[in-house]
N, C-alpha and C positions, 0 to 999 in steps of 0.2 A: 569749719564753720566758725563764725565770730563767737566770742565768749558771752554766755548768757548772763545777763544782769538780774533778771527777774522773770518768773513764769507763773501764770495763773490760769486755771481752767474754769470756764463759766458755762452756764446754760442759758440760752436765749429765751426770755420769758415773753417778750412782746416786741413788735416792730410797729411804731406809730408814726404818723405824719408829723414832720417838723414844720417850722414856720416858713422856711424857704421852699420855693418850688423844686420838686425832685428830692428834697431832703427827707430822710427818715431818721428816727431815733430808736436805736436798739437798746432795750432794757434787759439787764441780766443780773444774776446773783451767783455768788460762789463763796463758800467758806466765810460767811460773815461780811463779805464785801458786796457792795452794789456797784455795778459797772454800767455806765451809759455811754454810748458813742454814736456819732454821726455816721450815717450810711447813705450813700447815693446808689439808688437802684441800678443794677447792672455792673457796679464796680467789682463785686465778687459775689458768689452765691452764698446766701444765708437765709435761714428760715426759723420760725418759732420752733423751739424744741431742740435746735442744734446745740451740740456741745462743742465749744470753741476753746482752744488753748491760745492764750495771748503770751507771747514771749518778747522780751526786750533784750537787745544785743548791743554791745558797745562797738562792734565792727559789723560791717555788712555780711550777712550770712552767705555762704557759698552755694548752698543747696536751696535756691529760691523756689524751685519747682514743687517742693513739698508744702508750700504755704498757699493759702487762697488770697493773701494780701500781705504786702510788706511796704513800709514807708519809713522815712526818717523824720524825726521831729525832736521837740524839746519840751521839758516841763515848763508850763506857763503860769502855774499858780505860785503863790508865795509860800515859803517854808512853814509859816505859822498857820496856813489855811488847813482846815480839817479834811479837805479833799485834795486830790492831786488831779490837775488838769494837764493833759498831754496833747500837744497840737502837732498834727501831721498835715502840712500844707493847708491849714484851715479846718481840717476835720478834727473835732475835739473828742478825746476820750476822757471820761470823768470817773475816777476811782474814789469810792467812799467806804470806809475811811481811806485815807491816802496810802500810797505805796512809797517805799523808800528808794528813791532814785536821786542822783546828784543833779541839782539845779545848774543850768548853764552848760550842761554836757549833752552832746548829741547822742541819741539812741535810735536804733532801728526797732520798730514795733512790727511784729509779724504775727499773723493769725493763721491757724490751721484747724481743720475740723478734727475732732477727737471721737473716739468710740465710747 
């Protein structure tokens, strides 16, 4: 498996309609962080109350079947921003306060359900 750069477990608090057709916004919290991310219904299974582990990898993970979603993307926020915005083909993940990842470097973000 690729080397893990960052790992965070969240609990889904709500899934609300976004501004675009078919878009949902997942709101979650974990250990003093608020995590919001775009979700397209049917992309992967997710419900309010789910516990999700978000993992960032520097290389593509080999065991992709253990995740409900994996994609590659980049940090798109500025270093001085109090939040970190991570874009995966236009899907935005917002971490507040920010997370420490290297800007300009490609990462794989993978989500899996936790117990």
